[in-house]
A tleap script that builds the chain and sets N, CA, C and O, in Angstrom:
source leaprc.protein.ff14SB
mol = sequence {
  NMET ASP LEU ILE SER PRO ILE PHE PHE GLY
  LEU PRO THR GLY VAL THR ILE PHE ILE VAL
  VAL VAL VAL ILE LEU LEU LEU PHE GLY GLY
  SER LYS ILE PRO GLU LEU ALA ARG GLY LEU
  ALA ARG ALA ARG LYS GLU PHE LYS LYS ALA
  THR ASP GLU VAL GLU ARG GLU PHE ALA GLU
  SER GLU GLU GLU ALA MET ARG LYS GLU ALA
  ARG ARG LYS ILE ILE GLU GLU GLU GLU ARG
  ALA ALA ILE ARG ALA ARG ILE GLU ALA GLU
  GLU ARG ALA LYS ALA ASP ALA ASP LYS CGLN
}
set mol.1.N position { 108.092 87.183 173.050 }
set mol.1.CA position { 108.526 86.365 174.167 }
set mol.1.C position { 109.379 85.190 173.740 }
set mol.1.O position { 110.094 84.615 174.560 }
set mol.2.N position { 109.314 84.822 172.460 }
set mol.2.CA position { 110.093 83.721 172.019 }
set mol.2.C position { 111.590 83.994 172.123 }
set mol.2.O position { 112.394 83.065 172.204 }
set mol.3.N position { 111.957 85.269 172.119 }
set mol.3.CA position { 113.360 85.634 172.267 }
set mol.3.C position { 113.835 85.524 173.667 }
set mol.3.O position { 115.009 85.250 173.914 }
set mol.4.N position { 112.930 85.734 174.605 }
set mol.4.CA position { 113.325 85.680 176.041 }
set mol.4.C position { 113.309 84.251 176.571 }
set mol.4.O position { 114.121 83.927 177.438 }
set mol.5.N position { 112.434 83.396 176.095 }
set mol.5.CA position { 112.283 82.024 176.595 }
set mol.5.C position { 113.566 81.221 176.559 }
set mol.5.O position { 113.821 80.486 177.513 }
set mol.6.N position { 114.415 81.310 175.503 }
set mol.6.CA position { 115.631 80.555 175.532 }
set mol.6.C position { 116.550 80.910 176.676 }
set mol.6.O position { 117.318 80.069 177.143 }
set mol.7.N position { 116.481 82.118 177.122 }
set mol.7.CA position { 117.316 82.576 178.210 }
set mol.7.C position { 116.961 81.760 179.515 }
set mol.7.O position { 117.811 81.415 180.335 }
set mol.8.N position { 115.698 81.507 179.610 }
set mol.8.CA position { 115.177 80.812 180.805 }
set mol.8.C position { 115.092 79.310 180.628 }
set mol.8.O position { 114.376 78.624 181.357 }
set mol.9.N position { 115.835 78.805 179.645 }
set mol.9.CA position { 115.976 77.345 179.445 }
set mol.9.C position { 114.691 76.635 179.237 }
set mol.9.O position { 114.448 75.582 179.827 }
set mol.10.N position { 113.838 77.208 178.384 }
set mol.10.CA position { 112.593 76.478 177.981 }
set mol.10.C position { 111.471 76.545 178.972 }
set mol.10.O position { 110.533 75.755 178.874 }
set mol.11.N position { 111.520 77.485 179.962 }
set mol.11.CA position { 110.407 77.644 180.908 }
set mol.11.C position { 109.143 78.042 180.100 }
set mol.11.O position { 109.255 78.648 179.034 }
set mol.12.N position { 107.959 77.701 180.611 }
set mol.12.CA position { 106.743 78.150 179.932 }
set mol.12.C position { 106.669 79.655 179.845 }
set mol.12.O position { 107.260 80.339 180.681 }
set mol.13.N position { 105.981 80.191 178.889 }
set mol.13.CA position { 105.966 81.619 178.628 }
set mol.13.C position { 105.357 82.377 179.795 }
set mol.13.O position { 105.824 83.472 180.110 }
set mol.14.N position { 104.315 81.829 180.462 }
set mol.14.CA position { 103.757 82.487 181.626 }
set mol.14.C position { 104.770 82.673 182.750 }
set mol.14.O position { 104.832 83.733 183.373 }
set mol.15.N position { 105.557 81.643 183.001 }
set mol.15.CA position { 106.574 81.687 184.033 }
set mol.15.C position { 107.653 82.742 183.662 }
set mol.15.O position { 108.110 83.516 184.504 }
set mol.16.N position { 108.027 82.735 182.386 }
set mol.16.CA position { 109.003 83.675 181.886 }
set mol.16.C position { 108.530 85.124 182.133 }
set mol.16.O position { 109.294 85.958 182.619 }
set mol.17.N position { 107.289 85.399 181.800 }
set mol.17.CA position { 106.740 86.727 181.948 }
set mol.17.C position { 106.748 87.104 183.458 }
set mol.17.O position { 107.130 88.212 183.836 }
set mol.18.N position { 106.327 86.173 184.269 }
set mol.18.CA position { 106.341 86.419 185.721 }
set mol.18.C position { 107.729 86.790 186.209 }
set mol.18.O position { 107.883 87.762 186.948 }
set mol.19.N position { 108.690 86.073 185.831 }
set mol.19.CA position { 110.068 86.317 186.249 }
set mol.19.C position { 110.573 87.723 185.776 }
set mol.19.O position { 111.220 88.460 186.520 }
set mol.20.N position { 110.240 88.039 184.506 }
set mol.20.CA position { 110.600 89.336 183.979 }
set mol.20.C position { 109.954 90.462 184.772 }
set mol.20.O position { 110.610 91.453 185.094 }
set mol.21.N position { 108.631 90.311 185.100 }
set mol.21.CA position { 107.920 91.322 185.874 }
set mol.21.C position { 108.559 91.504 187.245 }
set mol.21.O position { 108.775 92.629 187.694 }
set mol.22.N position { 108.865 90.372 187.916 }
set mol.22.CA position { 109.542 90.451 189.227 }
set mol.22.C position { 110.882 91.158 189.142 }
set mol.22.O position { 111.197 91.993 189.990 }
set mol.23.N position { 111.656 90.842 188.155 }
set mol.23.CA position { 112.986 91.515 187.955 }
set mol.23.C position { 112.787 93.012 187.769 }
set mol.23.O position { 113.499 93.824 188.359 }
set mol.24.N position { 111.830 93.358 186.960 }
set mol.24.CA position { 111.545 94.800 186.724 }
set mol.24.C position { 111.108 95.495 188.022 }
set mol.24.O position { 111.536 96.619 188.284 }
set mol.25.N position { 110.280 94.861 188.821 }
set mol.25.CA position { 109.879 95.439 190.082 }
set mol.25.C position { 111.063 95.630 191.026 }
set mol.25.O position { 111.194 96.644 191.711 }
set mol.26.N position { 111.915 94.611 191.030 }
set mol.26.CA position { 113.104 94.708 191.921 }
set mol.26.C position { 114.051 95.799 191.451 }
set mol.26.O position { 114.634 96.508 192.271 }
set mol.27.N position { 114.207 95.938 190.164 }
set mol.27.CA position { 115.156 96.955 189.643 }
set mol.27.C position { 114.618 98.390 189.793 }
set mol.27.O position { 115.359 99.290 190.187 }
set mol.28.N position { 113.348 98.597 189.483 }
set mol.28.CA position { 112.807 99.932 189.474 }
set mol.28.C position { 111.916 100.255 190.685 }
set mol.28.O position { 111.690 101.433 190.959 }
set mol.29.N position { 111.429 99.308 191.383 }
set mol.29.CA position { 110.523 99.577 192.484 }
set mol.29.C position { 109.135 99.889 191.993 }
set mol.29.O position { 108.963 100.304 190.847 }
set mol.30.N position { 108.161 99.701 192.818 }
set mol.30.CA position { 106.768 99.901 192.434 }
set mol.30.C position { 106.424 101.309 192.094 }
set mol.30.O position { 105.565 101.539 191.244 }
set mol.31.N position { 107.078 102.299 192.742 }
set mol.31.CA position { 106.751 103.695 192.478 }
set mol.31.C position { 107.289 104.154 191.100 }
set mol.31.O position { 106.739 105.085 190.513 }
set mol.32.N position { 108.342 103.518 190.588 }
set mol.32.CA position { 108.941 103.951 189.324 }
set mol.32.C position { 108.237 103.323 188.080 }
set mol.32.O position { 108.437 103.774 186.952 }
set mol.33.N position { 107.422 102.287 188.317 }
set mol.33.CA position { 106.813 101.609 187.178 }
set mol.33.C position { 105.882 102.550 186.340 }
set mol.33.O position { 105.979 102.558 185.113 }
set mol.34.N position { 104.979 103.344 186.999 }
set mol.34.CA position { 104.140 104.249 186.203 }
set mol.34.C position { 104.989 105.262 185.388 }
set mol.34.O position { 104.669 105.569 184.240 }
set mol.35.N position { 106.056 105.761 185.998 }
set mol.35.CA position { 106.923 106.693 185.305 }
set mol.35.C position { 107.593 105.988 184.086 }
set mol.35.O position { 107.658 106.543 182.989 }
set mol.36.N position { 108.076 104.774 184.318 }
set mol.36.CA position { 108.656 103.994 183.261 }
set mol.36.C position { 107.628 103.742 182.138 }
set mol.36.O position { 107.964 103.851 180.959 }
set mol.37.N position { 106.435 103.420 182.488 }
set mol.37.CA position { 105.374 103.150 181.502 }
set mol.37.C position { 105.095 104.454 180.690 }
set mol.37.O position { 104.918 104.407 179.473 }
set mol.38.N position { 105.061 105.584 181.376 }
set mol.38.CA position { 104.807 106.840 180.635 }
set mol.38.C position { 105.955 107.116 179.682 }
set mol.38.O position { 105.743 107.529 178.542 }
set mol.39.N position { 107.128 106.893 180.138 }
set mol.39.CA position { 108.314 107.075 179.247 }
set mol.39.C position { 108.311 106.177 178.002 }
set mol.39.O position { 108.646 106.582 176.889 }
set mol.40.N position { 107.898 104.897 178.279 }
set mol.40.CA position { 107.760 103.959 177.118 }
set mol.40.C position { 106.676 104.413 176.179 }
set mol.40.O position { 106.821 104.333 174.959 }
set mol.41.N position { 105.561 104.904 176.761 }
set mol.41.CA position { 104.426 105.373 175.906 }
set mol.41.C position { 104.950 106.585 175.043 }
set mol.41.O position { 104.719 106.623 173.834 }
set mol.42.N position { 105.632 107.535 175.664 }
set mol.42.CA position { 106.131 108.702 174.928 }
set mol.42.C position { 107.104 108.236 173.850 }
set mol.42.O position { 107.072 108.731 172.724 }
set mol.43.N position { 107.970 107.282 174.195 }
set mol.43.CA position { 108.961 106.790 173.167 }
set mol.43.C position { 108.219 106.145 172.018 }
set mol.43.O position { 108.564 106.367 170.858 }
set mol.44.N position { 107.201 105.347 172.319 }
set mol.44.CA position { 106.419 104.712 171.263 }
set mol.44.C position { 105.729 105.729 170.359 }
set mol.44.O position { 105.702 105.589 169.136 }
set mol.45.N position { 105.153 106.793 171.023 }
set mol.45.CA position { 104.492 107.841 170.283 }
set mol.45.C position { 105.482 108.564 169.338 }
set mol.45.O position { 105.168 108.824 168.177 }
set mol.46.N position { 106.653 108.874 169.852 }
set mol.46.CA position { 107.714 109.539 169.024 }
set mol.46.C position { 108.146 108.642 167.906 }
set mol.46.O position { 108.347 109.100 166.781 }
set mol.47.N position { 108.296 107.339 168.197 }
set mol.47.CA position { 108.684 106.414 167.148 }
set mol.47.C position { 107.649 106.352 166.069 }
set mol.47.O position { 107.991 106.346 164.886 }
set mol.48.N position { 106.363 106.305 166.446 }
set mol.48.CA position { 105.255 106.246 165.465 }
set mol.48.C position { 105.233 107.533 164.640 }
set mol.48.O position { 104.975 107.504 163.437 }
set mol.49.N position { 105.506 108.667 165.301 }
set mol.49.CA position { 105.529 109.952 164.599 }
set mol.49.C position { 106.648 109.963 163.553 }
set mol.49.O position { 106.457 110.365 162.405 }
set mol.50.N position { 107.809 109.511 163.992 }
set mol.50.CA position { 108.962 109.465 163.080 }
set mol.50.C position { 108.709 108.530 161.928 }
set mol.50.O position { 109.040 108.847 160.786 }
set mol.51.N position { 108.116 107.359 162.213 }
set mol.51.CA position { 107.776 106.398 161.203 }
set mol.51.C position { 106.806 106.978 160.164 }
set mol.51.O position { 106.967 106.801 158.957 }
set mol.52.N position { 105.826 107.653 160.673 }
set mol.52.CA position { 104.823 108.280 159.733 }
set mol.52.C position { 105.486 109.335 158.860 }
set mol.52.O position { 105.190 109.476 157.674 }
set mol.53.N position { 106.407 110.080 159.505 }
set mol.53.CA position { 107.097 111.151 158.676 }
set mol.53.C position { 107.952 110.536 157.595 }
set mol.53.O position { 107.972 111.032 156.469 }
set mol.54.N position { 108.669 109.448 157.916 }
set mol.54.CA position { 109.490 108.766 156.971 }
set mol.54.C position { 108.644 108.216 155.839 }
set mol.54.O position { 109.003 108.333 154.667 }
set mol.55.N position { 107.504 107.609 156.200 }
set mol.55.CA position { 106.588 107.099 155.151 }
set mol.55.C position { 106.051 108.154 154.273 }
set mol.55.O position { 105.916 107.943 153.068 }
set mol.56.N position { 105.720 109.344 154.850 }
set mol.56.CA position { 105.187 110.451 154.081 }
set mol.56.C position { 106.283 110.970 153.120 }
set mol.56.O position { 106.008 111.230 151.949 }
set mol.57.N position { 107.509 111.117 153.618 }
set mol.57.CA position { 108.622 111.581 152.763 }
set mol.57.C position { 108.850 110.605 151.656 }
set mol.57.O position { 109.090 111.010 150.518 }
set mol.58.N position { 108.783 109.319 151.949 }
set mol.58.CA position { 109.016 108.314 150.878 }
set mol.58.C position { 107.940 108.412 149.811 }
set mol.58.O position { 108.221 108.347 148.615 }
set mol.59.N position { 106.670 108.575 150.279 }
set mol.59.CA position { 105.574 108.644 149.285 }
set mol.59.C position { 105.729 109.911 148.460 }
set mol.59.O position { 105.489 109.878 147.253 }
set mol.60.N position { 106.125 111.032 149.068 }
set mol.60.CA position { 106.339 112.281 148.304 }
set mol.60.C position { 107.494 112.130 147.290 }
set mol.60.O position { 107.398 112.632 146.170 }
set mol.61.N position { 108.570 111.451 147.674 }
set mol.61.CA position { 109.660 111.264 146.747 }
set mol.61.C position { 109.241 110.336 145.599 }
set mol.61.O position { 109.654 110.553 144.460 }
set mol.62.N position { 108.425 109.301 145.880 }
set mol.62.CA position { 107.905 108.457 144.778 }
set mol.62.C position { 107.028 109.260 143.804 }
set mol.62.O position { 107.126 109.115 142.585 }
set mol.63.N position { 106.162 110.117 144.391 }
set mol.63.CA position { 105.321 110.965 143.509 }
set mol.63.C position { 106.175 111.883 142.663 }
set mol.63.O position { 105.935 112.058 141.468 }
set mol.64.N position { 107.177 112.466 143.300 }
set mol.64.CA position { 108.086 113.376 142.586 }
set mol.64.C position { 108.762 112.642 141.425 }
set mol.64.O position { 108.840 113.164 140.313 }
set mol.65.N position { 109.245 111.436 141.694 }
set mol.65.CA position { 109.925 110.656 140.671 }
set mol.65.C position { 108.966 110.310 139.540 }
set mol.65.O position { 109.362 110.297 138.375 }
set mol.66.N position { 107.681 110.024 139.878 }
set mol.66.CA position { 106.686 109.731 138.815 }
set mol.66.C position { 106.412 110.992 137.986 }
set mol.66.O position { 106.279 110.918 136.764 }
set mol.67.N position { 106.326 112.178 138.673 }
set mol.67.CA position { 106.104 113.435 137.907 }
set mol.67.C position { 107.294 113.692 137.007 }
set mol.67.O position { 107.093 114.075 135.854 }
set mol.68.N position { 108.509 113.507 137.460 }
set mol.68.CA position { 109.724 113.734 136.632 }
set mol.68.C position { 109.698 112.835 135.446 }
set mol.68.O position { 109.995 113.274 134.335 }
set mol.69.N position { 109.345 111.566 135.642 }
set mol.69.CA position { 109.306 110.585 134.527 }
set mol.69.C position { 108.267 110.997 133.537 }
set mol.69.O position { 108.507 110.921 132.332 }
set mol.70.N position { 107.100 111.439 134.000 }
set mol.70.CA position { 106.046 111.918 133.084 }
set mol.70.C position { 106.528 113.101 132.271 }
set mol.70.O position { 106.354 113.150 131.053 }
set mol.71.N position { 107.163 114.092 132.989 }
set mol.71.CA position { 107.662 115.296 132.259 }
set mol.71.C position { 108.746 114.883 131.250 }
set mol.71.O position { 108.800 115.404 130.136 }
set mol.72.N position { 109.614 113.930 131.663 }
set mol.72.CA position { 110.652 113.482 130.664 }
set mol.72.C position { 110.032 112.874 129.436 }
set mol.72.O position { 110.486 113.135 128.322 }
set mol.73.N position { 109.000 112.064 129.611 }
set mol.73.CA position { 108.316 111.446 128.426 }
set mol.73.C position { 107.656 112.493 127.548 }
set mol.73.O position { 107.704 112.387 126.322 }
set mol.74.N position { 107.041 113.505 128.152 }
set mol.74.CA position { 106.446 114.584 127.409 }
set mol.74.C position { 107.461 115.329 126.595 }
set mol.74.O position { 107.240 115.612 125.417 }
set mol.75.N position { 108.600 115.656 127.228 }
set mol.75.CA position { 109.678 116.369 126.506 }
set mol.75.C position { 110.247 115.548 125.400 }
set mol.75.O position { 110.542 116.075 124.327 }
set mol.76.N position { 110.415 114.252 125.628 }
set mol.76.CA position { 110.941 113.365 124.573 }
set mol.76.C position { 109.930 113.339 123.365 }
set mol.76.O position { 110.338 113.394 122.204 }
set mol.77.N position { 108.646 113.256 123.673 }
set mol.77.CA position { 107.670 113.192 122.614 }
set mol.77.C position { 107.624 114.493 121.827 }
set mol.77.O position { 107.476 114.465 120.605 }
set mol.78.N position { 107.750 115.662 122.516 }
set mol.78.CA position { 107.816 116.965 121.866 }
set mol.78.C position { 109.072 117.030 120.934 }
set mol.78.O position { 109.013 117.503 119.799 }
set mol.79.N position { 110.211 116.522 121.493 }
set mol.79.CA position { 111.432 116.546 120.663 }
set mol.79.C position { 111.267 115.656 119.434 }
set mol.79.O position { 111.695 116.023 118.340 }
set mol.80.N position { 110.645 114.484 119.609 }
set mol.80.CA position { 110.428 113.616 118.451 }
set mol.80.C position { 109.514 114.318 117.410 }
set mol.80.O position { 109.760 114.251 116.206 }
set mol.81.N position { 108.476 114.979 117.903 }
set mol.81.CA position { 107.572 115.664 116.995 }
set mol.81.C position { 108.306 116.760 116.231 }
set mol.81.O position { 108.127 116.921 115.023 }
set mol.82.N position { 109.136 117.509 116.954 }
set mol.82.CA position { 109.899 118.580 116.318 }
set mol.82.C position { 110.873 118.016 115.245 }
set mol.82.O position { 110.999 118.580 114.158 }
set mol.83.N position { 111.542 116.915 115.568 }
set mol.83.CA position { 112.434 116.266 114.610 }
set mol.83.C position { 111.675 115.792 113.395 }
set mol.83.O position { 112.123 115.984 112.265 }
set mol.84.N position { 110.464 115.138 113.627 }
set mol.84.CA position { 109.679 114.722 112.482 }
set mol.84.C position { 109.276 115.895 111.621 }
set mol.84.O position { 109.332 115.821 110.393 }
set mol.85.N position { 108.872 116.967 112.254 }
set mol.85.CA position { 108.404 118.178 111.495 }
set mol.85.C position { 109.595 118.718 110.678 }
set mol.85.O position { 109.423 119.092 109.517 }
set mol.86.N position { 110.807 118.762 111.280 }
set mol.86.CA position { 111.979 119.243 110.559 }
set mol.86.C position { 112.305 118.322 109.384 }
set mol.86.O position { 112.622 118.821 108.304 }
set mol.87.N position { 112.243 117.036 109.545 }
set mol.87.CA position { 112.538 116.123 108.466 }
set mol.87.C position { 111.502 116.257 107.359 }
set mol.87.O position { 111.850 116.251 106.178 }
set mol.88.N position { 110.210 116.379 107.739 }
set mol.88.CA position { 109.191 116.528 106.704 }
set mol.88.C position { 109.395 117.815 105.951 }
set mol.88.O position { 109.193 117.858 104.737 }
set mol.89.N position { 109.806 118.906 106.664 }
set mol.89.CA position { 110.028 120.192 106.004 }
set mol.89.C position { 111.208 120.065 105.019 }
set mol.89.O position { 111.155 120.575 103.900 }
set mol.90.N position { 112.261 119.381 105.458 }
set mol.90.CA position { 113.406 119.189 104.581 }
set mol.90.C position { 113.029 118.321 103.359 }
set mol.90.O position { 113.493 118.573 102.248 }
set mol.91.N position { 112.216 117.340 103.573 }
set mol.91.CA position { 111.809 116.483 102.440 }
set mol.91.C position { 110.934 117.288 101.457 }
set mol.91.O position { 111.076 117.151 100.242 }
set mol.92.N position { 110.027 118.129 101.997 }
set mol.92.CA position { 109.214 118.965 101.133 }
set mol.92.C position { 110.041 119.957 100.352 }
set mol.92.O position { 109.769 120.222 99.181 }
set mol.93.N position { 111.085 120.524 101.021 }
set mol.93.CA position { 111.961 121.451 100.327 }
set mol.93.C position { 112.755 120.775 99.258 }
set mol.93.O position { 112.964 121.341 98.185 }
set mol.94.N position { 113.218 119.537 99.535 }
set mol.94.CA position { 113.965 118.791 98.507 }
set mol.94.C position { 113.056 118.395 97.382 }
set mol.94.O position { 113.475 118.440 96.225 }
set mol.95.N position { 111.797 117.996 97.665 }
set mol.95.CA position { 110.849 117.641 96.623 }
set mol.95.C position { 110.550 118.868 95.743 }
set mol.95.O position { 110.492 118.760 94.518 }
set mol.96.N position { 110.362 120.036 96.384 }
set mol.96.CA position { 110.095 121.285 95.635 }
set mol.96.C position { 111.278 121.647 94.741 }
set mol.96.O position { 111.112 122.110 93.613 }
set mol.97.N position { 112.511 121.417 95.293 }
set mol.97.CA position { 113.750 121.747 94.553 }
set mol.97.C position { 113.869 120.791 93.347 }
set mol.97.O position { 114.285 121.221 92.272 }
set mol.98.N position { 113.508 119.493 93.507 }
set mol.98.CA position { 113.626 118.560 92.405 }
set mol.98.C position { 112.582 118.889 91.335 }
set mol.98.O position { 112.847 118.610 90.165 }
set mol.99.N position { 111.400 119.470 91.651 }
set mol.99.CA position { 110.394 119.788 90.672 }
set mol.99.C position { 110.891 120.946 89.785 }
set mol.99.O position { 110.494 121.068 88.627 }
set mol.100.N position { 111.717 121.743 90.320 }
set mol.100.CA position { 112.129 122.905 89.524 }
set mol.100.C position { 113.258 122.665 88.652 }
set mol.100.O position { 113.689 123.570 87.938 }
savepdb mol mol.pdb
quit
């Protein structure tokens, strides 16, 4: 309501709400108000549904990113281990060649 109050030049909030309700009644008539309320309720429900879906997709993408990072770290560690093993094998072969 703080956004509407400046329009009404600082009128108290209760008066502002009353004026807005009267304008709505004049624009839509008493018979259209329930229909309008149902439409607003449906729109709110759809908005909530879309918001939940976006949050779920965001969480899934975060989980996927974490899984990819974990897999990348595992692959890097396996590559490091393979490089270490190759270096050790080369050093053993060189040591064996030096002994002969």
